DSSP file (Angstrom, degrees, kcal/mol; ACC not computed):
  #  RESIDUE AA STRUCTURE BP1 BP2  ACC     N-H-->O    O-->H-N    N-H-->O    O-->H-N    TCO  KAPPA ALPHA  PHI   PSI    X-CA   Y-CA   Z-CA
    1    1 A M     >        0   0    0      0, 0.0     4,-2.4     0, 0.0     5,-0.2   0.000 360.0 360.0 360.0 -43.8  185.8  -29.6  100.8
    2    2 A K  H  >  +     0   0    0      2,-0.2     4,-2.4     1,-0.2     5,-0.1   0.878 360.0  52.5 -63.8 -38.4  183.2  -27.5  102.6
    3    3 A T  H  > S+     0   0    0      2,-0.2     4,-2.7     1,-0.2    -1,-0.2   0.929 108.8  51.1 -59.5 -46.7  185.6  -24.5  102.7
    4    4 A L  H  > S+     0   0    0      1,-0.2     4,-2.5     2,-0.2    -2,-0.2   0.919 110.2  47.7 -56.3 -47.8  186.2  -24.9   98.9
    5    5 A K  H  X S+     0   0    0     -4,-2.4     4,-2.5     1,-0.2    -1,-0.2   0.906 112.4  49.8 -66.6 -38.2  182.5  -24.9   98.2
    6    6 A I  H  X S+     0   0    0     -4,-2.4     4,-2.7     1,-0.2    -2,-0.2   0.909 111.7  49.1 -61.2 -41.2  182.0  -21.8  100.5
    7    7 A S  H  X S+     0   0    0     -4,-2.7     4,-2.7     2,-0.2    -2,-0.2   0.902 111.5  48.6 -63.7 -44.4  184.9  -20.0   98.7
    8    8 A I  H  X S+     0   0    0     -4,-2.5     4,-2.6     2,-0.2    -2,-0.2   0.913 112.2  48.7 -61.5 -44.4  183.4  -20.9   95.3
    9    9 A V  H  X S+     0   0    0     -4,-2.5     4,-2.7     1,-0.2    -2,-0.2   0.936 112.1  49.6 -63.3 -47.4  179.9  -19.6   96.4
   10   10 A A  H  X S+     0   0    0     -4,-2.7     4,-2.8     2,-0.2     5,-0.2   0.911 111.2  48.6 -61.5 -41.4  181.5  -16.4   97.7
   11   11 A L  H  X S+     0   0    0     -4,-2.7     4,-2.7     2,-0.2    -2,-0.2   0.925 111.9  48.4 -63.0 -42.3  183.4  -15.8   94.5
   12   12 A L  H  X S+     0   0    0     -4,-2.6     4,-2.2     2,-0.2    -2,-0.2   0.926 112.4  49.8 -66.9 -41.2  180.3  -16.4   92.4
   13   13 A F  H  X S+     0   0    0     -4,-2.7     4,-1.7     1,-0.2    -2,-0.2   0.956 114.8  43.2 -63.4 -46.9  178.3  -14.0   94.6
   14   14 A A  H  X S+     0   0    0     -4,-2.8     4,-1.0    -5,-0.2    -1,-0.2   0.879 112.7  54.8 -61.8 -35.5  180.9  -11.4   94.4
   15   15 A F  H  < S+     0   0    0     -4,-2.7    -1,-0.2    -5,-0.2    -2,-0.2   0.861 118.0  32.6 -62.3 -40.1  181.3  -12.0   90.7
   16   16 A T  H  < S+     0   0    0     -4,-2.2    -1,-0.2    -5,-0.1    -2,-0.2   0.563 117.2  52.4-100.0  -7.3  177.7  -11.5   89.9
   17   17 A S  H  < S+     0   0    0     -4,-1.7     2,-0.2    -5,-0.2    -2,-0.2   0.552  81.1  98.1-105.9  -6.5  176.7   -8.9   92.5
   18   18 A C     <  +     0   0    0     -4,-1.0   141,-0.1   139,-0.2    39,-0.1  -0.539  68.0  35.2 -88.6 151.2  179.2   -6.1   92.1
   19   19 A G    >   -     0   0    0     -2,-0.2     3,-1.0     2,-0.1    38,-0.2   0.940  53.8-157.4  80.0  93.4  178.6   -2.9   90.2
   20   20 A G  T 3  S+     0   0    0      1,-0.2    37,-0.1    37,-0.1    38,-0.1   0.763  90.6  53.4 -73.1 -24.5  175.1   -1.6   90.2
   21   21 A G  T 3  S+     0   0    0     36,-0.4    -1,-0.2     2,-0.0    -2,-0.1   0.017  79.8 148.2 -98.1  27.9  175.6    0.4   87.0
   22   22 A E    <   -     0   0    0     -3,-1.0     2,-0.4    -4,-0.1   137,-0.2  -0.201  37.1-143.3 -69.9 154.6  176.8   -2.4   84.9
   23   23 A M        -     0   0    0    135,-1.0     2,-0.2   138,-0.1     5,-0.1  -0.905  17.0-122.4-114.2 140.9  176.2   -2.7   81.1
   24   24 A K    >   -     0   0    0     -2,-0.4     3,-1.3     1,-0.1     4,-0.3  -0.562  28.2-113.6 -76.1 150.9  175.5   -6.0   79.4
   25   25 A E  G >  S+     0   0    0      1,-0.3     3,-1.3     2,-0.2    -1,-0.1   0.894 116.5  47.0 -51.5 -49.3  177.8   -6.9   76.6
   26   26 A A  G 3  S+     0   0    0      1,-0.2    -1,-0.3    71,-0.1    70,-0.0   0.648 113.3  51.4 -69.9 -16.2  175.2   -6.6   73.8
   27   27 A E  G <   +     0   0    0     -3,-1.3    -1,-0.2     2,-0.1    -2,-0.2   0.239  69.3 137.5-108.0  12.8  174.0   -3.3   75.3
   28   28 A T    <   -     0   0    0     -3,-1.3     2,-0.2    -4,-0.3   134,-0.1  -0.442  52.9-132.3 -62.9 125.6  177.3   -1.5   75.5
   29   29 A K        -     0   0    0     -2,-0.2     2,-0.8     1,-0.0   134,-0.2  -0.542   8.3-137.5 -88.1 145.1  176.4    1.9   74.2
   30   30 A D        +     0   0    0     -2,-0.2     2,-0.2     4,-0.0    35,-0.0  -0.911  46.0 161.1 -95.7 116.6  178.2    4.1   71.6
   31   31 A T    >   -     0   0    0     -2,-0.8     3,-2.1    34,-0.0    34,-0.0  -0.522  59.4 -77.1-124.1-172.9  178.0    7.5   73.3
   32   32 A S  T 3  S+     0   0    0      1,-0.3    -2,-0.0    -2,-0.2     0, 0.0   0.633 121.7  74.0 -65.4 -10.7  179.7   10.8   73.0
   33   33 A A  T 3  S+     0   0    0      2,-0.1    32,-0.4    33,-0.0    -1,-0.3   0.575  71.3 108.4 -78.6  -7.4  182.5    9.2   75.0
   34   34 A T    <   +     0   0    0     -3,-2.1     2,-0.4    30,-0.1    32,-0.2  -0.488  49.7 176.1 -67.6 131.3  183.4    7.4   71.7
   35   35 A K  E     -a   66   0A   0     30,-0.7    32,-2.3    -2,-0.2     2,-0.6  -0.993  29.4-144.7-141.9 149.1  186.6    8.8   70.3
   36   36 A T  E     -a   67   0A   0     -2,-0.4     2,-0.4    30,-0.2    32,-0.1  -0.955  20.0-154.2-109.2 111.7  188.9    8.1   67.5
   37   37 A E        -     0   0    0     -2,-0.6     2,-0.3    30,-0.6    10,-0.1  -0.699  12.2-162.7 -86.1 139.5  192.5    8.7   68.4
   38   38 A T        -     0   0    0     -2,-0.4     2,-0.3     7,-0.1     7,-0.1  -0.889   4.6-153.7-121.5 158.3  194.7    9.5   65.4
   39   39 A S        -     0   0    0      5,-0.6     5,-0.1    -2,-0.3     4,-0.1  -0.826  30.5-116.0-123.7 159.5  198.4    9.5   65.2
   40   40 A A  S    S+     0   0    0     -2,-0.3    -1,-0.1     1,-0.1    -2,-0.0   0.727 104.8  71.2 -69.3 -20.0  200.8   11.4   62.9
   41   41 A T  S >  S-     0   0    0      3,-0.0     3,-1.3     1,-0.0    -2,-0.2  -0.890  91.3-124.8-103.2 112.1  201.7    8.0   61.4
   42   42 A P  T 3  S+     0   0    0      0, 0.0     3,-0.1     0, 0.0    -2,-0.1  -0.194  96.4  30.6 -49.8 140.0  199.0    6.3   59.3
   43   43 A G  T 3  S+     0   0    0      1,-0.3    30,-3.1    -4,-0.1     2,-0.3   0.548 101.8  98.6  86.8   9.8  198.1    2.9   60.5
   44   44 A E  E <   -f   73   0B   0     -3,-1.3    -5,-0.6    28,-0.2     2,-0.4  -0.936  47.5-171.7-125.7 150.6  198.8    3.7   64.2
   45   45 A A  E     -f   74   0B   0     28,-2.1    30,-3.0    -2,-0.3     2,-0.5  -0.989   9.1-158.4-138.2 133.4  196.5    4.6   67.0
   46   46 A N  E     -f   75   0B   0     -2,-0.4     2,-0.4    28,-0.2    30,-0.2  -0.970  20.1-176.1-111.5 118.5  197.5    5.8   70.5
   47   47 A I  E     -f   76   0B   0     28,-2.4    30,-3.4    -2,-0.5     2,-0.5  -0.963  14.2-159.9-120.7 134.0  194.7    5.2   73.0
   48   48 A T  E     -f   77   0B   0     -2,-0.4     2,-0.5    28,-0.2    30,-0.2  -0.951   8.2-172.2-109.1 131.9  194.6    6.2   76.7
   49   49 A I  E     -f   78   0B   0     28,-3.0    30,-3.0    -2,-0.5     2,-0.4  -0.992   7.8-156.1-120.9 128.1  192.1    4.5   79.0
   50   50 A N  E     -fG  79  62B   0     12,-3.0    12,-2.4    -2,-0.5     2,-0.6  -0.848   5.8-148.2-101.3 139.4  191.6    5.7   82.5
   51   51 A V  E     -fG  80  61B   0     28,-2.9    30,-2.2    -2,-0.4     2,-0.3  -0.936  26.9-179.3-107.0 121.3  190.4    3.4   85.2
   52   52 A T  E     + G   0  60B   0      8,-2.8     8,-2.2    -2,-0.6    30,-0.1  -0.756  29.0  65.5-121.0 166.5  188.3    5.3   87.7
   53   53 A G        -     0   0    0     -2,-0.3     7,-0.1     6,-0.3     6,-0.1   0.497  51.4-138.9  93.2 128.9  186.4    4.6   91.0
   54   54 A N  S    S+     0   0    0     28,-0.1     2,-0.3     5,-0.1    -1,-0.1   0.186  82.3  52.9-100.7  13.0  187.7    3.5   94.3
   55   55 A S  S >> S-     0   0    0      1,-0.1     4,-1.1    29,-0.0     3,-0.8  -0.949  87.6-108.7-141.7 163.1  184.9    1.0   95.0
   56   56 A M  T 34 S+     0   0    0     -2,-0.3     3,-0.2     1,-0.2    -1,-0.1   0.835 117.5  56.0 -55.2 -33.2  183.2   -1.9   93.4
   57   57 A A  T 34 S+     0   0    0      1,-0.2   -36,-0.4   -38,-0.2    -1,-0.2   0.734 117.0  29.7 -79.6 -23.2  180.2    0.3   92.8
   58   58 A D  T <4 S+     0   0    0     -3,-0.8     2,-0.2   -39,-0.1    -1,-0.2   0.329  82.1 124.0-123.7  10.7  181.9    3.1   90.9
   59   59 A M     <  +     0   0    0     -4,-1.1     2,-0.3    -3,-0.2    -6,-0.3  -0.491  34.0 147.4 -71.1 138.5  184.8    1.5   89.0
   60   60 A A  E     -G   52   0B   0     -8,-2.2    -8,-2.8    -2,-0.2     2,-0.3  -0.990  47.3-107.2-162.3 162.3  184.8    2.0   85.3
   61   61 A Y  E     -G   51   0B   0     -2,-0.3   -10,-0.2   -10,-0.2   100,-0.1  -0.723  38.1-126.8 -88.3 144.1  186.9    2.5   82.1
   62   62 A D  E    S+G   50   0B   0    -12,-2.4   -12,-3.0    -2,-0.3     2,-0.2  -0.927  96.9  31.6-137.2 114.2  187.0    6.0   80.6
   63   63 A P  S    S-     0   0    0      0, 0.0    -1,-0.2     0, 0.0     3,-0.1   0.501  77.4-159.7 -79.8 163.7  186.3    6.2   77.8
   64   64 A M  S    S+     0   0    0      1,-0.2    99,-2.2    -2,-0.2     2,-0.3   0.458  77.0  18.6 -92.7  -1.0  183.8    3.3   77.6
   65   65 A S  E     + b   0 163A   0    -32,-0.4   -30,-0.7    97,-0.2     2,-0.3  -0.971  62.9 176.1-157.7 153.8  184.3    3.0   73.8
   66   66 A F  E     -ab  35 164A   0     97,-1.8    99,-3.0    -2,-0.3     2,-0.4  -0.980  21.1-129.4-152.5 164.9  186.7    4.0   71.1
   67   67 A T  E     +ab  36 165A   0    -32,-2.3   -30,-0.6    -2,-0.3     2,-0.3  -0.941  25.8 164.8-120.6 135.1  187.2    3.5   67.5
   68   68 A V  E     - b   0 166A   0     97,-2.3    99,-2.7    -2,-0.4     2,-0.3  -0.860  37.4-103.7-134.8 172.2  190.3    2.3   65.5
   69   69 A K    >   -     0   0    0     -2,-0.3     3,-1.7    97,-0.2    72,-0.2  -0.719  45.9 -92.0 -94.8 151.0  190.9    1.1   61.9
   70   70 A A  T 3  S+     0   0    0     -2,-0.3    73,-0.2     1,-0.3     3,-0.1  -0.417 112.7  17.8 -62.7 131.2  191.4   -2.6   61.1
   71   71 A G  T 3  S+     0   0    0     70,-1.2    -1,-0.3    71,-0.5    72,-0.1   0.351  89.3 146.9  90.0  -6.1  195.0   -3.6   61.1
   72   72 A D    <   -     0   0    0     -3,-1.7    69,-3.0    70,-0.2     2,-0.8  -0.317  55.7-121.3 -58.5 143.2  196.1   -0.4   63.0
   73   73 A K  E     -fH  44 140B   0    -30,-3.1   -28,-2.1    67,-0.2     2,-0.5  -0.831  37.5-157.5 -80.9 112.3  199.0   -0.9   65.4
   74   74 A V  E     -fH  45 139B   0     65,-3.3    65,-2.1    -2,-0.8     2,-0.7  -0.805  17.3-166.9-100.6 124.9  197.4    0.1   68.6
   75   75 A K  E     -fH  46 138B   0    -30,-3.0   -28,-2.4    -2,-0.5     2,-0.5  -0.933  15.4-167.6-111.9 110.5  199.3    1.4   71.6
   76   76 A L  E     -fH  47 137B   0     61,-3.3    61,-2.4    -2,-0.7     2,-0.5  -0.850   7.5-165.6-100.8 125.9  197.0    1.3   74.5
   77   77 A T  E     -fH  48 136B   0    -30,-3.4   -28,-3.0    -2,-0.5     2,-0.5  -0.945   5.8-164.9-108.8 123.2  198.0    3.1   77.7
   78   78 A M  E     -fH  49 135B   0     57,-2.8    57,-2.4    -2,-0.5     2,-0.6  -0.937   1.1-163.7-110.4 127.2  195.9    2.2   80.7
   79   79 A I  E     -fH  50 134B   0    -30,-3.0   -28,-2.9    -2,-0.5     2,-0.9  -0.943   9.8-151.3-113.6 116.2  196.1    4.4   83.8
   80   80 A N  E     -f   51   0B   0     53,-2.7    52,-1.2    -2,-0.6    53,-0.2  -0.785  16.8-179.6 -87.1 107.5  194.7    2.9   87.0
   81   81 A Q        +     0   0    0    -30,-2.2    -1,-0.2    -2,-0.9   -29,-0.1   0.405  39.4 119.8 -89.1   0.4  193.7    6.1   88.8
   82   82 A N        -     0   0    0    -31,-0.2    50,-0.4     5,-0.2    51,-0.1  -0.352  42.0-173.3 -72.4 150.8  192.5    4.3   91.8
   83   83 A T        +     0   0    0     48,-0.2     2,-0.3     2,-0.1    -1,-0.1   0.468  52.9 105.2-112.8 -11.7  193.9    4.9   95.2
   84   84 A A  S >  S-     0   0    0    -31,-0.1     3,-1.8     1,-0.1     2,-0.1  -0.556  78.3-111.6 -82.9 135.2  192.1    2.1   97.2
   85   85 A E  T 3  S+     0   0    0     -2,-0.3    -1,-0.1     1,-0.2    -2,-0.1  -0.374 101.1  27.6 -62.8 139.2  194.4   -0.8   98.0
   86   86 A G  T 3  S+     0   0    0      1,-0.1     2,-1.6    -2,-0.1    -1,-0.2   0.422  79.8 128.8  89.1  -2.9  193.5   -4.0   96.2
   87   87 A M    <   +     0   0    0     -3,-1.8     2,-0.3   -33,-0.0    -5,-0.2  -0.565  32.6 164.2 -84.8  74.3  191.9   -2.2   93.1
   88   88 A L        -     0   0    0     -2,-1.6     2,-0.3    42,-0.1    42,-0.2  -0.698  11.4-177.4 -91.6 143.5  193.8   -4.0   90.5
   89   89 A H  B     -I  129   0C   0     40,-1.7    40,-3.6    -2,-0.3     2,-0.3  -0.962  13.8-171.8-139.3 158.1  192.7   -3.9   86.9
   90   90 A N        -     0   0    0     -2,-0.3     2,-0.5    38,-0.2    63,-0.1  -0.864  21.9-127.4-133.2 173.0  193.5   -5.3   83.6
   91   91 A W        +     0   0    0     36,-0.4    35,-2.1    -2,-0.3     2,-0.4  -0.986  27.2 178.7-127.7 121.6  192.3   -4.7   80.0
   92   92 A V  E     -DC 125 150A   0     58,-1.9    58,-2.4    -2,-0.5     2,-0.5  -0.980  18.4-149.0-128.4 112.9  191.2   -7.6   78.0
   93   93 A L  E     +DC 124 149A   0     31,-2.4    30,-3.1    -2,-0.4    31,-1.2  -0.742  28.3 174.4 -85.6 126.2  189.9   -7.5   74.5
   94   94 A V  E     -DC 122 148A   0     54,-2.9    54,-1.7    -2,-0.5    28,-0.2  -0.857  38.2 -89.6-129.1 158.7  187.3  -10.2   73.7
   95   95 A K  E >   - C   0 147A   0     26,-1.4     3,-2.3    -2,-0.3     4,-0.2  -0.432  63.8 -84.8 -65.2 143.8  185.0  -11.3   71.0
   96   96 A L  T 3  S+     0   0    0     50,-0.6    -1,-0.1     1,-0.3   -70,-0.1  -0.237 114.7  14.0 -53.7 128.5  181.6   -9.6   71.4
   97   97 A G  T 3  S+     0   0    0     -3,-0.1    -1,-0.3     1,-0.0     4,-0.2   0.448 102.0  93.7  87.4  -0.1  179.4  -11.6   73.7
   98   98 A S    <>  +     0   0    0     -3,-2.3     4,-2.3     1,-0.1     5,-0.2   0.385  49.7 102.4-105.4   4.5  182.2  -13.8   75.2
   99   99 A G  H  > S+     0   0    0      1,-0.2     4,-3.3    -4,-0.2     5,-0.3   0.897  80.2  50.6 -59.7 -44.3  183.0  -11.6   78.3
  100  100 A Q  H  > S+     0   0    0      1,-0.2     4,-2.1     2,-0.2    -1,-0.2   0.912 112.6  46.7 -59.2 -43.5  181.1  -13.8   80.8
  101  101 A E  H  > S+     0   0    0     -4,-0.2     4,-2.0     2,-0.2    -1,-0.2   0.911 116.3  44.9 -63.0 -43.9  182.9  -17.0   79.6
  102  102 A V  H  X S+     0   0    0     -4,-2.3     4,-1.5     2,-0.2    -2,-0.2   0.913 113.2  49.6 -71.4 -44.1  186.3  -15.3   79.6
  103  103 A A  H  X S+     0   0    0     -4,-3.3     4,-0.9    -5,-0.2    -1,-0.2   0.885 111.4  49.1 -63.2 -37.7  185.8  -13.6   83.0
  104  104 A T  H >X S+     0   0    0     -4,-2.1     3,-0.8    -5,-0.3     4,-0.7   0.930 112.1  48.5 -64.2 -46.6  184.6  -17.0   84.6
  105  105 A A  H 3X S+     0   0    0     -4,-2.0     4,-1.5     1,-0.2     3,-0.3   0.752 101.1  67.6 -64.7 -25.8  187.7  -18.7   83.1
  106  106 A A  H 3X S+     0   0    0     -4,-1.5     4,-2.1     1,-0.2    -1,-0.2   0.824  89.7  62.5 -68.1 -30.3  189.9  -15.9   84.5
  107  107 A I  H << S+     0   0    0     -4,-0.9    -1,-0.2    -3,-0.8    -2,-0.2   0.901 106.4  44.8 -58.5 -42.5  189.2  -17.0   88.0
  108  108 A E  H  < S+     0   0    0     -4,-0.7    -1,-0.2    -3,-0.3    -2,-0.2   0.844 106.5  59.7 -67.2 -37.4  190.9  -20.3   87.3
  109  109 A A  H  < S-     0   0    0     -4,-1.5     4,-0.5     1,-0.1    -2,-0.2   0.878  93.5-178.6 -62.3 -38.2  193.8  -18.7   85.5
  110  110 A G    ><> -     0   0    0     -4,-2.1     5,-2.9     1,-0.2     3,-1.1   0.047  43.7 -47.3  73.0-177.4  194.6  -16.7   88.8
  111  111 A T  G > 5S+     0   0    0      1,-0.3     3,-1.9     3,-0.2    -1,-0.2   0.815 125.6  69.2 -68.1 -29.0  197.2  -14.1   89.7
  112  112 A A  G 3 5S+     0   0    0      1,-0.3    -1,-0.3    -3,-0.2    -2,-0.2   0.817 112.0  33.5 -60.5 -27.5  200.1  -16.1   88.1
  113  113 A K  G X 5S-     0   0    0     -3,-1.1     3,-1.5    -4,-0.5    -1,-0.3   0.135 115.6-110.9-116.0  23.9  198.5  -15.3   84.7
  114  114 A N  T < 5 -     0   0    0     -3,-1.9    -3,-0.2     1,-0.3    38,-0.2   0.783  69.7 -67.7  59.7  29.5  197.1  -11.9   85.6
  115  115 A Y  T 3 <S+     0   0    0     -5,-2.9    -1,-0.3     1,-0.2    -4,-0.1   0.850 101.0 134.7  56.1  37.9  193.6  -13.4   85.4
  116  116 A I    <   -     0   0    0     -3,-1.5    -1,-0.2    -6,-0.4     2,-0.1  -0.958  43.8-151.3-115.4 113.3  193.9  -13.9   81.7
  117  117 A P        -     0   0    0      0, 0.0     2,-1.1     0, 0.0   -11,-0.1  -0.448  25.3-109.0 -83.3 159.0  192.7  -17.4   80.7
  118  118 A E        +     0   0    0    -13,-0.1     3,-0.0    -2,-0.1    -2,-0.0  -0.789  67.3 144.1 -80.0 103.0  193.9  -19.3   77.7
  119  119 A N    >   -     0   0    0     -2,-1.1     3,-1.7     3,-0.1   -17,-0.0  -0.991  59.2-130.9-147.5 137.3  190.8  -18.8   75.7
  120  120 A P  T 3  S+     0   0    0      0, 0.0    -1,-0.0     0, 0.0    -2,-0.0   0.657 105.2  64.6 -67.3 -14.0  190.2  -18.3   72.0
  121  121 A N  T 3  S+     0   0    0    -23,-0.1   -26,-1.4   -27,-0.1     2,-0.6   0.653  80.3  93.6 -79.3 -16.8  187.9  -15.4   72.6
  122  122 A V  E <   +D   94   0A   0     -3,-1.7   -28,-0.2   -28,-0.2     3,-0.1  -0.717  47.2 171.1 -81.1 117.2  190.7  -13.4   74.2
  123  123 A L  E     -     0   0A   0    -30,-3.1     2,-0.3    -2,-0.6   -29,-0.2   0.724  65.8  -7.5-101.9 -30.5  192.3  -11.2   71.4
  124  124 A A  E     -D   93   0A   0    -31,-1.2   -31,-2.4    15,-0.1    -1,-0.4  -0.955  65.8-176.2-162.8 151.0  194.7   -9.0   73.4
  125  125 A A  E     -D   92   0A   0     -2,-0.3   -33,-0.2   -33,-0.2     2,-0.2  -0.994  13.7-143.7-155.8 149.0  195.3   -8.5   77.1
  126  126 A S        -     0   0    0    -35,-2.1    11,-0.1    -2,-0.3     2,-0.1  -0.506  30.1-103.0 -98.8 173.2  197.3   -6.4   79.5
  127  127 A G        -     0   0    0     -2,-0.2     2,-0.4     9,-0.2   -36,-0.4  -0.213  54.9 -74.9 -80.2-178.1  198.9   -7.3   82.8
  128  128 A L        -     0   0    0    -38,-0.1     2,-0.6   -17,-0.1   -38,-0.2  -0.700  43.5-147.8 -82.4 132.7  197.4   -6.2   86.1
  129  129 A A  B     -I   89   0C   0    -40,-3.6   -40,-1.7    -2,-0.4     3,-0.1  -0.904   9.8-144.0-102.3 121.9  197.8   -2.5   87.0
  130  130 A K    >   -     0   0    0     -2,-0.6     3,-2.1   -42,-0.2   -50,-0.2  -0.274  47.0 -65.0 -68.5 164.0  198.1   -1.6   90.7
  131  131 A P  T 3  S+     0   0    0      0, 0.0    -1,-0.2     0, 0.0   -48,-0.2  -0.326 125.9   8.8 -53.9 133.5  196.5    1.5   92.0
  132  132 A K  T 3  S+     0   0    0    -52,-1.2     2,-0.3   -50,-0.4   -51,-0.1   0.628 102.2 126.9  65.1  18.6  198.2    4.6   90.5
  133  133 A E    <   -     0   0    0     -3,-2.1   -53,-2.7   -53,-0.2     2,-0.4  -0.809  47.5-150.8-105.4 146.9  200.2    2.4   88.0
  134  134 A T  E     -H   79   0B   0     -2,-0.3     2,-0.3   -55,-0.2   -55,-0.2  -0.940  15.8-178.6-113.3 134.6  200.3    2.9   84.3
  135  135 A I  E     -H   78   0B   0    -57,-2.4   -57,-2.8    -2,-0.4     2,-0.3  -0.946  12.7-146.0-132.5 156.1  200.8    0.0   81.8
  136  136 A T  E     -H   77   0B   0     -2,-0.3     2,-0.4   -59,-0.2   -59,-0.2  -0.925   8.9-170.3-124.9 147.8  201.0   -0.2   78.0
  137  137 A L  E     -H   76   0B   0    -61,-2.4   -61,-3.3    -2,-0.3     2,-0.5  -0.999   7.1-157.7-138.8 132.2  199.9   -2.8   75.6
  138  138 A D  E     +H   75   0B   0     -2,-0.4     2,-0.3   -63,-0.2   -63,-0.2  -0.948  27.0 149.9-109.4 128.2  200.7   -3.0   71.9
  139  139 A F  E     -H   74   0B   0    -65,-2.1   -65,-3.3    -2,-0.5     2,-0.5  -0.966  45.7-110.6-151.4 163.9  198.4   -5.0   69.6
  140  140 A I  E     -H   73   0B   0     -2,-0.3   -67,-0.2   -67,-0.2   -68,-0.1  -0.858  42.9-111.2 -99.3 132.8  197.2   -5.1   66.0
  141  141 A A        -     0   0    0    -69,-3.0   -70,-1.2    -2,-0.5     3,-0.1  -0.362  35.8-125.6 -62.5 137.3  193.5   -4.1   65.7
  142  142 A P        -     0   0    0      0, 0.0   -71,-0.5     0, 0.0   -70,-0.2   0.030  43.6 -56.7 -72.9-172.4  191.4   -7.1   64.6
  143  143 A A  S    S-     0   0    0    -73,-0.2    23,-0.1     1,-0.2   -72,-0.0  -0.154  76.9 -70.5 -64.5 161.2  189.1   -7.3   61.6
  144  144 A A  S    S+     0   0    0     23,-0.2     2,-0.3    -3,-0.1    23,-0.2  -0.188  92.1  74.9 -51.1 142.1  186.2   -4.7   61.2
  145  145 A G  E    S- E   0 166A   0     21,-2.4    21,-3.4    -3,-0.1     2,-0.4  -0.899  81.8 -57.7 147.2-171.0  183.5   -5.1   63.7
  146  146 A S  E     + E   0 165A   0     -2,-0.3   -50,-0.6    19,-0.2     2,-0.3  -0.885  46.5 173.4-109.0 139.7  182.5   -4.6   67.4
  147  147 A Y  E     -CE  95 164A   0     17,-2.2    17,-2.7    -2,-0.4     2,-0.3  -0.935  23.0-127.1-136.0 157.2  184.5   -6.1   70.3
  148  148 A N  E     -CE  94 163A   0    -54,-1.7   -54,-2.9    -2,-0.3     2,-0.4  -0.762   9.1-156.2 -98.8 154.2  184.3   -5.8   74.1
  149  149 A Y  E     +CE  93 162A   0     13,-1.8    13,-2.9    -2,-0.3     2,-0.3  -0.996  23.9 173.9-125.9 139.9  187.1   -4.9   76.5
  150  150 A I  E     -CE  92 161A   0    -58,-2.4   -58,-1.9    -2,-0.4     2,-0.5  -0.888  36.0-116.7-139.6 162.5  186.7   -6.1   80.0
  151  151 A C        -     0   0    0      9,-1.5     9,-0.2    -2,-0.3   -60,-0.1  -0.931  22.3-168.4 -98.5 129.5  188.4   -6.3   83.4
  152  152 A T        +     0   0    0     -2,-0.5     3,-0.1   -38,-0.2    -1,-0.1   0.296  44.4 124.1-101.6   8.0  188.9   -9.9   84.3
  153  153 A Y  S >  S-     0   0    0      1,-0.1     3,-2.6   -63,-0.1     4,-0.4  -0.505  83.7 -84.0 -63.0 132.0  190.0   -9.3   87.9
  154  154 A P  T 3  S+     0   0    0      0, 0.0    -1,-0.1     0, 0.0    -2,-0.1  -0.077 114.1  11.6 -46.9 131.4  187.5  -11.4   90.0
  155  155 A G  T 3  S+     0   0    0      2,-0.2     4,-0.2    -3,-0.1  -137,-0.2   0.231 102.2  96.5  90.0 -14.7  184.3   -9.5   90.6
  156  156 A H    <>  +     0   0    0     -3,-2.6     4,-2.0     2,-0.1     3,-0.3   0.743  59.4 105.5 -87.6 -24.6  185.0   -6.7   88.1
  157  157 A F  T  4 S+     0   0    0     -4,-0.4    -2,-0.2     1,-0.3  -139,-0.2  -0.844  78.2  20.9 -91.0 136.8  183.1   -8.0   85.2
  158  158 A P  T  4 S+     0   0    0      0, 0.0  -135,-1.0     0, 0.0    -1,-0.3  -0.924 119.7  60.4-103.7  15.2  180.4   -7.0   84.1
  159  159 A A  T  4 S+     0   0    0     -3,-0.3     2,-0.8    -4,-0.2    -2,-0.2   0.822 104.8  54.7 -69.0 -26.5  180.7   -3.7   85.8
  160  160 A M  S  < S+     0   0    0     -4,-2.0    -9,-1.5    -9,-0.2     2,-0.3  -0.844  77.4 130.5-112.0  96.0  184.0   -3.0   83.8
  161  161 A I  E     + E   0 150A   0     -2,-0.8     2,-0.3   -11,-0.2   -11,-0.2  -0.992  23.6 169.7-149.0 138.8  183.1   -3.3   80.2
  162  162 A G  E     - E   0 149A   0    -13,-2.9   -13,-1.8    -2,-0.3     2,-0.4  -0.800  26.9-115.7-137.2 179.7  183.7   -1.2   77.2
  163  163 A K  E     -bE  65 148A   0    -99,-2.2   -97,-1.8    -2,-0.3     2,-0.5  -0.985  12.0-160.8-127.6 129.7  183.4   -1.4   73.4
  164  164 A L  E     -bE  66 147A   0    -17,-2.7   -17,-2.2    -2,-0.4     2,-0.5  -0.945  11.4-159.5-102.0 125.6  186.0   -1.2   70.7
  165  165 A I  E     -bE  67 146A   0    -99,-3.0   -97,-2.3    -2,-0.5     2,-0.5  -0.918   3.5-162.5-106.1 128.8  184.7   -0.4   67.3
  166  166 A V  E      bE  68 145A   0    -21,-3.4   -21,-2.4    -2,-0.5   -97,-0.2  -0.951 360.0 360.0-117.1 120.8  187.0   -1.4   64.4
  167  167 A E              0   0    0    -99,-2.7   -98,-0.2    -2,-0.5   -23,-0.2   0.388 360.0 360.0 -89.8 360.0  186.3    0.2   61.1
């Protein structure tokens, strides 16, 4: 029981202390990194997200925000550019402001579920990408509004957070 308490405390410390340059969900900025990807086919969007940084201090999504149209069929390609062993990442689309709840529940979901909890705030999610691995995810863009995308691998949220804008 003592080991379990120490493990939980260690996880919570790692979960809340990593990433010096983190952004809060409500403060995710729309910057020049915002891009709208267009496809030759109306109603489709092809998006590429790069995961950069080989340490907890510099890991990030690039771009940190992008725009699609409501109802678009989105093909998201996530490229984990990391080379450091153990730098696994996923891409989880969540309702704005629910990232902390989802990331906390992800710890319990564990590796068997790619750290994706069964939670109504999760709108779309990828599997875990190992270093130098590329994964794709197809989903339908939700209703117009702003959403966050996060990495739910333990300790990566809130350092890894971006914004999806749906027009």
